[in-house]
C-alpha positions as CSV (number, residue, x, y, z in Angstrom):
1,M,14.5,9.8,23.4
2,A,16.5,10.3,20.2
3,H,15.3,12.9,17.7
4,R,16.3,12.4,14.1
5,I,16.7,15.1,11.5
6,I,17.1,14.2,7.8
7,L,17.6,17.0,5.2
8,N,19.0,17.4,1.7
9,E,22.7,17.2,1.2
10,T,22.6,20.5,-0.6
11,S,19.9,23.2,-1.3
12,Y,20.0,26.5,-3.2
13,F,17.5,29.3,-2.8
14,G,16.7,32.5,-4.7
15,P,15.2,33.7,-7.9
16,G,17.3,32.4,-10.8
17,S,19.0,29.7,-8.7
18,R,18.4,27.1,-11.4
19,S,21.5,28.5,-13.0
20,V,23.6,26.3,-10.7
21,L,22.3,23.1,-12.3
22,P,25.2,22.5,-14.8
23,A,27.9,23.0,-12.2
24,E,26.2,20.7,-9.7
25,I,25.6,18.0,-12.4
26,A,29.2,18.2,-13.4
27,R,30.5,18.1,-9.8
28,R,28.5,15.0,-9.1
29,G,29.7,13.3,-12.3
30,F,26.1,12.8,-13.7
31,K,25.9,12.2,-17.4
32,K,22.3,12.1,-18.6
33,A,19.0,13.1,-17.0
34,L,15.5,11.9,-17.1
35,L,13.5,15.1,-16.6
36,V,10.3,14.2,-14.8
37,T,7.6,16.8,-15.1
38,D,4.0,17.1,-16.3
39,K,2.2,18.1,-19.4
40,E,0.9,21.4,-18.0
41,L,4.3,22.6,-17.1
42,I,5.5,21.7,-20.6
43,K,2.5,23.5,-22.1
44,F,2.9,26.7,-20.1
45,G,6.7,27.0,-20.6
46,V,7.7,26.5,-16.9
47,A,9.7,23.3,-17.6
48,A,11.3,25.2,-20.5
49,K,13.1,27.5,-18.1
50,V,15.0,24.5,-16.7
51,I,15.3,22.7,-20.1
52,A,17.0,25.9,-21.5
53,V,19.7,25.7,-18.8
54,L,20.4,22.1,-19.6
55,T,20.4,22.7,-23.3
56,Q,22.8,25.6,-23.1
57,A,25.1,23.6,-20.9
58,G,24.9,20.6,-23.2
59,V,23.5,18.3,-20.6
60,P,21.7,15.3,-22.3
61,H,18.2,14.7,-21.1
62,V,15.0,12.9,-22.0
63,I,11.6,14.1,-20.8
64,Y,8.9,12.0,-19.0
65,D,5.7,14.0,-18.4
66,D,2.9,11.4,-18.1
67,I,1.9,12.3,-14.6
68,K,-1.5,13.1,-13.0
69,Q,-2.0,15.8,-10.3
70,N,-2.5,12.9,-7.9
71,P,0.2,10.5,-9.4
72,T,-0.7,6.9,-9.7
73,I,1.0,3.5,-9.7
74,A,0.7,3.5,-13.5
75,N,2.5,6.8,-13.7
76,V,5.4,5.4,-11.6
77,T,5.5,2.1,-13.5
78,Q,5.6,3.9,-16.9
79,G,8.3,6.2,-15.4
80,I,10.5,3.3,-14.4
81,A,10.3,2.0,-18.0
82,A,11.1,5.5,-19.3
83,F,14.1,5.7,-17.0
84,K,15.5,2.4,-18.0
85,A,15.0,3.1,-21.7
86,S,16.6,6.6,-21.5
87,G,20.0,5.5,-20.4
88,A,19.9,8.2,-17.8
89,D,21.9,8.0,-14.5
90,F,19.9,10.6,-12.6
91,M,16.6,12.5,-12.6
92,I,15.6,16.1,-12.5
93,A,12.1,16.6,-11.1
94,V,10.5,19.8,-12.2
95,G,7.0,20.4,-10.7
96,G,4.9,20.3,-7.6
97,G,4.6,17.3,-5.4
98,S,3.2,15.2,-8.3
99,A,6.4,15.3,-10.3
100,I,8.8,15.1,-7.4
101,D,6.9,12.3,-5.7
102,T,6.8,10.3,-9.0
103,A,10.5,10.8,-9.4
104,K,11.1,9.6,-5.8
105,A,9.1,6.4,-6.4
106,I,10.8,5.7,-9.7
107,G,14.2,6.1,-8.2
108,I,13.4,3.9,-5.2
109,V,12.1,1.0,-7.3
110,V,14.9,1.2,-9.9
111,N,17.5,0.8,-7.1
112,N,15.3,-1.6,-5.0
113,P,13.8,-3.9,-7.6
114,E,12.4,-6.1,-4.9
115,F,9.7,-3.4,-4.5
116,A,8.5,-3.6,-8.1
117,D,5.1,-4.2,-6.5
118,I,4.7,-0.5,-5.6
119,T,1.9,-1.2,-3.1
120,K,4.6,-2.7,-0.9
121,L,6.2,0.8,-0.5
122,E,3.2,2.1,1.6
123,G,4.1,3.1,5.1
124,V,7.8,2.8,6.2
125,A,9.3,0.5,3.6
126,P,12.6,-1.3,4.5
127,T,14.5,-0.4,1.3
128,K,18.2,-1.0,1.5
129,H,19.5,1.3,-1.3
130,R,19.4,5.0,-1.9
131,S,17.1,6.2,-4.7
132,V,18.5,7.0,-8.1
133,P,19.8,10.5,-7.6
134,V,17.1,13.1,-7.9
135,I,17.6,16.9,-8.3
136,A,14.3,18.6,-7.4
137,L,13.1,22.0,-8.6
138,P,9.7,22.8,-7.1
139,T,7.3,24.9,-9.2
140,T,4.7,25.3,-6.4
141,A,5.1,26.6,-2.8
142,G,3.4,24.0,-0.9
143,T,4.3,20.3,-0.8
144,A,8.0,20.7,0.1
145,A,8.6,17.3,-1.5
146,E,12.1,18.4,-2.4
147,V,13.2,18.3,1.3
148,T,11.0,15.5,2.7
149,I,11.4,11.7,3.1
150,N,7.8,11.2,2.0
151,Y,6.0,10.7,-1.2
152,V,2.3,9.9,-2.0
153,I,1.1,7.6,-4.8
154,T,-2.5,6.8,-5.6
155,D,-3.5,3.1,-5.8
156,E,-6.4,3.5,-8.2
157,Q,-7.5,-0.1,-7.9
158,A,-7.8,0.1,-4.1
159,V,-9.0,3.7,-4.3
160,K,-6.5,5.0,-1.8
161,K,-3.5,7.3,-1.5
162,M,-0.4,5.5,-0.3
163,V,1.8,7.6,2.0
164,C,5.3,6.2,1.6
165,V,8.0,7.2,4.1
166,D,11.6,6.4,3.3
167,P,14.9,8.2,4.1
168,N,16.4,6.7,1.0
169,D,14.1,8.8,-1.3
170,I,15.2,12.3,-0.3
171,P,16.6,14.3,-3.3
172,V,20.3,14.8,-3.3
173,L,19.9,18.4,-4.4
174,A,17.0,20.9,-4.1
175,I,16.8,24.2,-6.0
176,I,14.1,26.5,-4.8
177,D,13.8,29.0,-7.5
178,A,10.9,31.4,-7.1
179,E,11.0,32.3,-10.8
180,L,9.6,28.8,-11.5
181,M,6.5,29.7,-9.4
182,T,5.4,33.0,-10.9
183,S,3.1,31.5,-13.5
184,M,1.0,29.6,-10.9
185,P,-2.6,30.8,-11.1
186,K,-4.2,32.4,-8.1
187,G,-6.2,29.2,-7.2
188,L,-3.1,27.0,-7.2
189,T,-1.1,29.6,-5.3
190,A,-3.7,29.6,-2.6
191,A,-4.2,25.9,-2.4
192,T,-0.5,25.1,-2.3
193,G,0.1,27.9,0.2
194,M,-2.6,26.5,2.5
195,D,-1.0,23.1,2.1
196,A,2.2,24.5,3.4
197,L,0.3,26.2,6.3
198,T,-1.2,22.8,7.2
199,H,2.2,21.2,7.2
200,A,3.5,23.8,9.6
201,I,0.5,23.7,12.0
202,E,0.3,19.9,12.0
203,C,4.1,19.8,12.5
204,Y,3.8,22.1,15.6
205,L,0.9,20.1,17.1
206,T,2.0,16.5,16.3
207,R,2.9,14.1,19.1
208,A,6.6,14.0,18.0
209,A,7.1,17.8,17.9
210,W,10.3,19.0,19.7
211,T,12.6,22.0,19.8
212,M,13.9,22.0,16.3
213,S,10.6,21.1,14.6
214,D,8.9,23.8,16.6
215,M,11.4,26.3,15.3
216,F,10.7,25.4,11.7
217,A,6.9,25.2,12.2
218,L,6.5,28.6,13.8
219,Q,8.8,30.4,11.4
220,A,6.9,28.8,8.5
221,I,3.5,29.8,9.9
222,A,4.6,33.4,10.3
223,M,6.1,33.6,6.8
224,I,3.0,32.1,5.2
225,A,0.6,34.4,7.0
226,K,2.7,37.4,5.8
227,H,3.4,36.3,2.2
228,L,0.5,34.2,1.0
229,P,-2.1,36.9,0.5
230,E,0.4,39.0,-1.5
231,A,1.5,36.0,-3.6
232,V,-2.2,35.3,-4.5
233,S,-3.1,38.9,-5.3
234,H,0.2,40.0,-6.9
235,P,1.7,36.8,-8.5
236,H,4.7,38.5,-9.9
237,S,5.8,39.9,-6.5
238,T,9.4,38.7,-6.1
239,E,9.3,39.2,-2.3
240,A,6.0,37.3,-1.9
241,R,6.9,34.4,-4.2
242,N,10.4,34.0,-2.7
243,G,8.9,34.3,0.8
244,M,6.5,31.5,0.1
245,A,9.1,29.4,-1.6
246,E,11.3,29.6,1.5
247,A,8.4,29.2,4.0
248,Q,7.1,25.9,2.4
249,Y,10.6,24.5,2.5
250,I,11.0,25.4,6.1
251,A,7.7,23.7,6.9
252,G,9.0,20.7,5.1
253,M,12.1,20.6,7.2
254,G,9.9,20.3,10.2
255,F,7.1,17.9,9.3
256,S,9.2,15.5,7.3
257,N,11.0,14.7,10.5
258,V,8.1,14.6,13.0
259,G,5.1,13.6,11.0
260,L,1.6,15.1,10.5
261,G,-1.9,14.4,11.8
262,I,-5.5,13.7,10.7
263,V,-5.9,16.8,8.5
264,H,-3.7,14.9,6.1
265,S,-5.3,11.5,7.0
266,M,-8.7,13.0,6.0
267,A,-7.4,14.8,2.9
268,H,-5.8,11.8,1.3
269,P,-9.0,9.9,0.7
270,L,-10.5,12.9,-1.0
271,G,-7.7,12.8,-3.5
272,A,-8.2,9.0,-4.0
273,F,-12.0,9.2,-4.3
274,Y,-12.5,12.4,-6.2
275,D,-9.0,13.5,-7.4
276,T,-9.4,16.5,-5.2
277,P,-6.3,18.8,-5.3
278,H,-4.4,18.0,-2.1
279,G,-4.0,21.6,-1.0
280,I,-7.7,22.3,-1.3
281,A,-8.6,19.3,0.7
282,N,-6.2,20.2,3.5
283,A,-7.3,23.9,3.6
284,V,-11.0,23.0,3.9
285,L,-10.4,20.5,6.7
286,L,-7.7,22.3,8.7
287,P,-9.9,24.6,10.9
288,Y,-12.3,21.7,11.7
289,V,-9.5,19.4,12.8
290,M,-7.8,22.2,14.8
291,E,-11.1,22.6,16.7
292,Y,-11.2,18.8,17.3
293,N,-7.6,18.6,18.5
294,A,-7.6,21.6,20.8
295,P,-8.4,19.7,24.0
296,A,-5.1,17.7,23.5
297,C,-2.8,20.7,22.9
298,A,-4.6,23.9,23.7
299,P,-1.5,25.8,25.0
300,R,0.2,25.6,21.7
301,Y,-2.6,27.5,19.9
302,R,-1.5,30.7,21.5
303,D,1.9,30.3,19.7
304,I,0.1,29.6,16.4
305,A,-2.1,32.7,16.9
306,R,1.0,34.8,17.6
307,A,2.7,33.5,14.5
308,M,-0.4,34.2,12.5
309,G,-0.1,37.9,13.6
310,V,-2.8,38.0,16.3
311,T,-2.0,41.1,18.4
312,G,-1.4,40.3,22.1
313,A,-1.5,36.6,21.6
314,E,1.1,36.0,24.3
315,V,-1.3,37.2,27.0
316,L,-4.4,35.4,25.8
317,S,-6.1,32.8,28.0
318,E,-5.8,29.3,26.8
319,G,-9.4,29.3,25.5
320,A,-9.0,32.6,23.7
321,G,-5.7,31.3,22.1
322,V,-7.6,28.4,20.6
323,T,-10.4,30.5,19.4
324,L,-8.2,33.2,17.8
325,A,-5.8,30.7,16.2
326,I,-8.6,28.9,14.4
327,A,-10.2,32.3,13.5
328,A,-6.9,33.5,12.0
329,V,-6.6,30.3,9.9
330,K,-10.2,30.7,8.7
331,A,-9.6,34.3,7.8
332,L,-6.5,33.6,5.8
333,S,-8.2,30.8,4.0
334,K,-11.2,33.0,3.1
335,R,-8.9,35.8,2.0
336,V,-7.2,33.7,-0.5
337,G,-10.4,32.2,-1.8
338,I,-10.6,28.7,-0.3
339,P,-14.0,27.1,0.0
340,E,-15.3,26.5,3.5
341,Q,-17.1,23.2,3.2
342,L,-16.6,19.8,1.7
343,R,-19.8,19.9,-0.3
344,E,-18.3,22.9,-2.2
345,I,-15.4,20.7,-3.6
346,G,-17.5,17.8,-4.8
347,V,-17.5,15.5,-1.7
348,K,-20.6,13.3,-1.5
349,E,-22.3,12.9,1.8
350,V,-23.0,9.2,1.0
351,D,-19.3,8.6,1.0
352,L,-18.4,10.1,4.4
353,A,-18.5,6.8,6.3
354,K,-16.1,5.1,3.8
355,L,-13.9,8.2,3.8
356,A,-13.7,8.0,7.6
357,V,-12.5,4.4,7.5
358,A,-9.9,5.2,5.0
359,A,-8.7,8.2,6.9
360,F,-8.4,6.3,10.2
361,G,-6.1,3.8,8.5
362,D,-3.8,6.4,7.0
363,V,-0.2,6.6,8.0
364,C,-0.5,10.1,9.3
365,T,-3.2,9.2,11.9
366,G,-0.7,8.0,14.4
367,G,0.9,11.4,14.7
368,N,-2.3,13.2,15.6
369,P,-2.1,14.9,19.0
370,R,-5.5,13.7,20.1
371,T,-6.2,9.9,20.1
372,T,-9.0,9.5,17.5
373,S,-11.4,6.9,16.1
374,V,-13.4,6.2,12.9
375,E,-16.4,7.6,14.7
376,D,-14.6,10.9,15.6
377,I,-13.2,11.3,12.1
378,L,-16.7,10.7,10.7
379,G,-18.0,13.4,13.0
380,I,-15.4,15.9,11.7
381,Y,-16.2,15.1,8.1
382,R,-19.9,15.7,8.8
383,K,-19.2,19.0,10.5
384,A,-17.0,20.1,7.6
385,F,-19.6,18.9,5.0
């Protein structure tokens, strides 16, 4: 079996690393940027930290910031028009997964106009041309959109989140600058951090996991367990913020290349139905799905427990490994203030059957380590409710 790894051409890490932008733009011969971000990052001055670098270097740019937290087809369509009107030849995406995913979709459609109907990008789309070049600067430590070949766009008409997988969408350059993350409030830090943990755990348990993805997943789990509580309680801790920035990227290196599982399948409909923040949905569902999946991959839970810091995990019985791994995830989630049940985040019991159907049809379901069904997924939703 051939295992494929796709990563960025170039990535920079470290507080203040956005300073490399002008040199990288010049080296690549780019002339004018469409800066893709959102109104909150403009309002709170986060995007300004990047804009200042561009302005000082005399890099022409136009801003597009009409993006929802769960970006929609309309956000992408309007962004395509903004790109064409701007005269830009590349994009700089500043934000969490929302901004970076939107930039990816814009870039794919601009260079592959036969996919102007954005719904046709769902799943693995057979695009032929690389995206318009995207430079990604994440402002959250969770989605790892800057290093993945995935993006997620909400089809509001169909009430579904479309998972789009395309090697042509990966940003040409990623700059992981923890200084862009220090203004995240505690709730967002916790949610995005638990999103990263979900990426790492699902990466380790997915059917396609192998030597290299295991390496990324376990390292990310250990770093998140160490740094997330501190990043939540002391948001200006350079060590914690930088640790989380690196951890979420490492998790992305893994899951982007082997896929995910039904935590994500079940979280996506919550975003489509209720506009639930993706990280919160993942965090609430993660321990319930881990419990469900244990019969298919129980020996791996000892490794997760060890990475989470459980003492003596390497000598645990298989059953104890499962129990303590799930307990460690629950404890971390509770420590950073994540709700424990779906009813606490606005999910309606009357919708559970529809959510289960949507989740079963999600692209991520095929990677789940345990073969599942609509009925099984409905059972997990009910248990989590």
